[in-house]
N, C-alpha and C positions, 0 to 999 in steps of 0.2 A: 323634252318636246311633247310629252303627254301622249294622248291617244293618237295624235297625228302620226307618230312613229318615226324612228330614225330613217327607215328605208324610204318612206315617201318624202321626207324632208330632203334626203340626198338626191332623189330623183328630181324634185322640184328645183333645187339649187343647180343641178347639172343642166337642166333645161334652160334656166336663166343664163348660165354661162355660155351654153351653146347658142342661145339667141344673141347674146352679145358678140360672140365670134362670127355668127352669120352676118350681123349688121356690119361688123368691121370688114369682113370679106367683100360684101356687096358694095360698100362705100369705096374701098380701096381699088377694086378691080372694075367696077361698073359706073357708079354714080360720079366719082371724080373724073372718069374718062369721058362719059357722055355729057356731063353737065358742069364741066369746069368753068364755063363762061358765066354760070349763075352763082358763082362764089364757092363752089364745092372743090376747093383746092386740096391737094394731097401733100402734106408735110409731116411725115410720121415722126413722132417723138417717142422713142422706145420707153423712156422712163414714165411718161404719162400713160402710155399704153398699159404697162404693168400696173401702175397705180389705179387705172380705171377698173381693172378686174378686182383689185384689192378692195376698192370702194364698194363695188357691187356685192361682193361676198360679205363684207363687213356689215352693210345695211341689212342683208338677208338675215344674218344671225342676231343683229341688234334688235330688230323689230319682230322677229318670229313670224314673218309674213307668209310662211308656208302653210298656215292653217286655212281651213275652208270656212271663213267668216266673211260677212259683207264688207267689213272694214279691210280685211286682208286682200279681198278681191279688188277693192278700190286702190289700195297701195300698189298692188301688182300691175294694175292698168297704168298707173303713173310710172312705175318702173319700166314697163315694156315700151310704152309709147312716148315717154318724156325722158326719163333718166338715162336709159341705155343709149338712145340716139345722141343725147347731149355729151355723155362721156366718150362715146366713140368719136364724135366730131372734134371734141377737145383734144384727143390723143392723135388723131389722124390728120387734123387740120392745124395742129399746133396753135390752139386758140387760148385766150385768157382763162385763168383759173377762177376768176371772180364768180362767174355763173356756176361753176362746179360747187363752190362753197355755199352759194345761195340755195341752189336746188337740193343739195344734200341736207343742209340745215332745215329747209322747208319741209321735206318729206318726213324727217325725224319729228319735227314739231307737229305735223298733222297726225302722225301715228300716236304720239303720246297724248295729244289733246283729245283724240277720239276715245281715249281710255278713261276720260273723266266721268264722274257720276252726275247724272241729270235726274231731276224729279220725275216721278211716274207721269205718263201722259195717257189719260183715259178719256173715252168719249162714248156715249150711248147713241150717237148719231148714226143711223143706218143709211148708208149712202152709196153703196156700190152701184145701184141702179141709177142714182143721180150722176155718178161718175161716167157711166156708159152713155147716158143721155147727153151730158155736156160734151163728152169726147166726140161722139158722132155729130153733134151740132156744130162743133168746131171744124171737123173734117168737111162736112157738107157746106158750111159757110165759106171756108177758104177756097174750096174747089169751085163753088158757084161764082164767087167774086172774080177769080182768075179767068173763068170762061167768059163772064159778062164783060170783062175788060179787054177781051180779044186775045187772051193768052193762048188759045189754040193755034193762032197764027205764028206763035213763037216756037212751036214744037219742032225740035231738031233731034234726029236719031244719030248724030255724030258724037260719039262718046269722047272724042279727042278734042275737037275744036268747039268747046262749049262756051269759051269766054266771050265770044262775039255776042251772045244772047244776054249776058248778065247785065250789061248797062241798060239794055232795053227793058229787061224785066224789072230792074230797080225803079224805072219810071212808072211801071204798072203798080208797084208795091210801095210807093213813096208815102202813102197815107199811114201814119203811125199805128192806128188801130189794126189795119189790115196786115202791116208788117209783123206786128206781134203775133196775131192769130196764125199767120202763115208759118212762121218759124216754129211756134209751139206745135202746130199740126205735124210738120214734116220731121221735126227733131224729137218729139216726145209722144204726142197723142197717137199717131199711127203706129209707131214701133211698139208701144205698150199695148195697144189694141191687138196687134199681131200676136204678142205674147199671151194675151188673155184668151184669144180664140184658139190658139194652138193648145193651150191648157185644157180648153173645153172641147177640143177635137172638132172644131167647125172649120174645116179646110176651105170650104167655099167662101166663107167670109174673109178668111186669110188671103185668098187669091184676089178678092175684090179690093182689100186694103192695099195689097202689093201693087195692083194695077193703078190705083189712085196715086200711090207714092211715085210710081214710075212716070205717070203722066205729069205730075208736078215737077219731077226731076227734068224731064224732057223740055218742059216749058221754061224753068228757071235756069237750067244749065249748071246747077251746083252738084258736083260729083258726090259730095259727102252725103247727100240725101239718100243715095243708094245704100250706104253703109249701115245706117241705123236699123232698118228692118232686118238686114242680114244678122246684125248683132243680136236682135231679139230672137230670131230663129235659132241661132247658135246656142243662146242661153236657155232655149226651150227644149233642146234635144240632148244637151249634155247631161249625164247623170250627176245628181247631187249626193255625194257621199261624205261622211264625216271625216274620212281619212284621205281623200283625194281633192285637192283644191281645183276649183273650176278653171282658174288661170293655167293650171297644168295642161288641160286640154287645149286651151288657146295657144300656148307655147308650142305644143306638138303640131298643131295645124299650121302655124306660121312658119316653123322650121321646115316641115315637110313640103309646104307649098313652095318655099324659096328654093329648096334643093331640086324639086321637080322642074321648076322654071329654068334654073341654071343649067341643068343637065339635058333637058329634052326640048326646050323651046328654041325655035330658029332665031337668028340674030335680029332680024327685022322686028319680030314680035317681042323679042326680049327688050328692045329699047323702050317700047310702050310700057311694058310691065315694070321695068326699072324706074321709069318716070313716075308711075303710080306708087311704087315702093318708096321712091324718094319723097314724094308728096306726103305719104303716110307717116314717115319716120324723120327724114332729115331736113325737110324744108322748115318745119316749125322749130326744130333744134337750131338751125342756122339763124332764123329770125330772133330767137332768144339771145344768141350771142350778139347780134347786131343791135338789138334794143339796149342791152347792157352797155355795150361800147358807146352808143350814142348818148345815153343819159349819164354816163360817167363824166361827160364833157359839156352837157347842155342842161337847160332848165327843166326841172320836174313839172309834170302837168297838174298834179294835186287835184285830180278828178274834175278839172275844169271842162273836160270833154264828156262828162257824164253827170254824176249826182250833184256836183257843185258848179254846174255850168252857169248858174245865175249868181253865184257868189264869188267865183274866182275867174279872172281873165285868162283865156286860153292863150298861151305864149307863142303859138306857131300859126302860120297861114294855111297849112295843109293838115289833113288828118295824119296822125302819127304812122299808121300802116302804109300810107302813101309815101311819106318822107323816107321811111326805111326801105321800101320796095323800089323807089325810083333809081336807087344806085345799081340795081341789078337788071331792071326791066324797062326803065324809062317810064314815060307817062302813058301806061296802058292798063287794061283791066287786070293783067297778071301782076301788076306792081303792088297790089294790096297785100302787104305782108303782116298777117295776123301773128300774134304770139300769145302764149298762155298766161296764167295767173302770176307766175314768177317774174317774167319779163314785164308784164303789164303793171304788176305791183311796183316793181323797181321804177318804171316809167312814172308812176304817180307820186311816190314819196320815198324812193330808195329802199334801203334795207328794212326800214321801219315798216313800210307798207307790205313788203314780202312777209315779214313776221306776223303782222296783223291778218293778212289773207290766210296764212297757214293755220292760225288759230281758228278763224271763222270756218275754214273748210273742215278742220277736225271736228268742230262742234256740229256742223251740218251732217257729217258722216255719223256722228253719235246719234243725232236726232233721227236720221234715216233708220238706224238700227232699232231705236226705241219705238218708232211708230209703225214698224213693219213686222212686228212679232208674229202676226197671223196672216201675213201676206205670202202667197205662193212664191217659191224661190225664183222662178223665171221672171216674175213681175218685178220683184224688188232688185234683182241683179241687173235687169234691163234698165230700170230707172237710174240706178247708181252708176252702172257702166257708161251709159250715154252721158250722164252729167259729168263724170270724170273726164271723158273724152273732150267735152266742151271746155273744161278747165284747162286742158292742154293747149287749146286754140283761141281762148278769149279771156278778157278781163273778168274778174270775179263778179262785180255788180251786173255786168251784161249776162253772164252765165245764169245768175239767179233770176233776173227779171226778164231777159229777152230770150235766152237760149233754152229755157225749159226746166232748169233745176227747181225753181220755185213751184212750177206746175207738177213736177215729178214728186215733190214732197207732199203736195196736196193729194195726188193719186194714191200714194202710200198710206196717207191718213185715212182716205175714204175706204180703201181696201181693208185696212186694219179694223175699221169700225163696223164693217158690214157683217161679219160673222165671226165672233170670237171662238167658235167651236170648229171652224173650218179645219179640216185635216190637210196638212201639208208638211213637207219635209223641212222642219225648222233647223237652220244652221246658223247660229249667232256666235 
């Protein structure tokens, strides 16, 4: 295991297993009880439960993902927020093994593709100031348009009942140009700016950015917008050491938070927190299973809902997320059932598309490493971390074009070019 060391590898593996056990416990005793009506049934299959732990441990040793590299961090994010919830739901809900095969195969493919050799990427374009100018311009433009469209009238401070505002906000942001700018701002530009100014210890600017993000959250009603700046803050305060993976700290925080909630929070508040916990881990996992089940028996989309919409006829009357979600929530805002690149890839062209997506993601991770050689760790880990979270929740072309992965790569390229002598803690 090289310099990482057997001790730290053992600690990291132990934390992953503990995280898996925590997810199993929360699902079995809380999620399946509170949200059985939403499809979270409890049918424990002991054989699958044992196999789920075997799979997790096997992947850990197969890929050596305990190291503190950008690629290992990305794989760990996939493990924590995609793989662990899926294998837990597989074992505790007695679901089909098809998704388990696909997601296991996909993560292995991503890992080994990310190890390929790419030609050197050099540029003399000095552009960090340009990046800051463009980022602030995007933030100012998105905020100004929202306000001019009357967005302040949509402000709601109810963190729970936010769905009522979403349909109204969609009508405000129906213009394609504004929709792109707004999502880039809340999902990538503001979080990376937060990381940048934390690095430069400009806390006043950080507070301004967080205030803007909160305002856009209260207007749009999308809870995930709160998460991204928090991720940037977390990745800006954790220590970057060669022998301790960043994801180790993330696992510790998640496990500790869960234990504190279960032990000390009253039952009424616990329902709310379990709902958020379920949304973070199990809802997307459930959507993945339902996508796979649906497209095993129905026609593939073949990107007729995105990049091939002018070449291929779309075979359904409703958007796929609505078709999948109607079964649980009927025709309401909550029924929009997103799923990540594995399920969306299978939706497009079955196993072949999942394989294609996995190769592309592995190459994108490799490119991220190559163009971020002189980028401060908190910046590049924030870009990659947010991008991988998007991959867990959306189709790959949408993640690249709409959800900010493409913008994130441009940010890394600009930072890389700005100062090749910048001193930062490089861990590749």
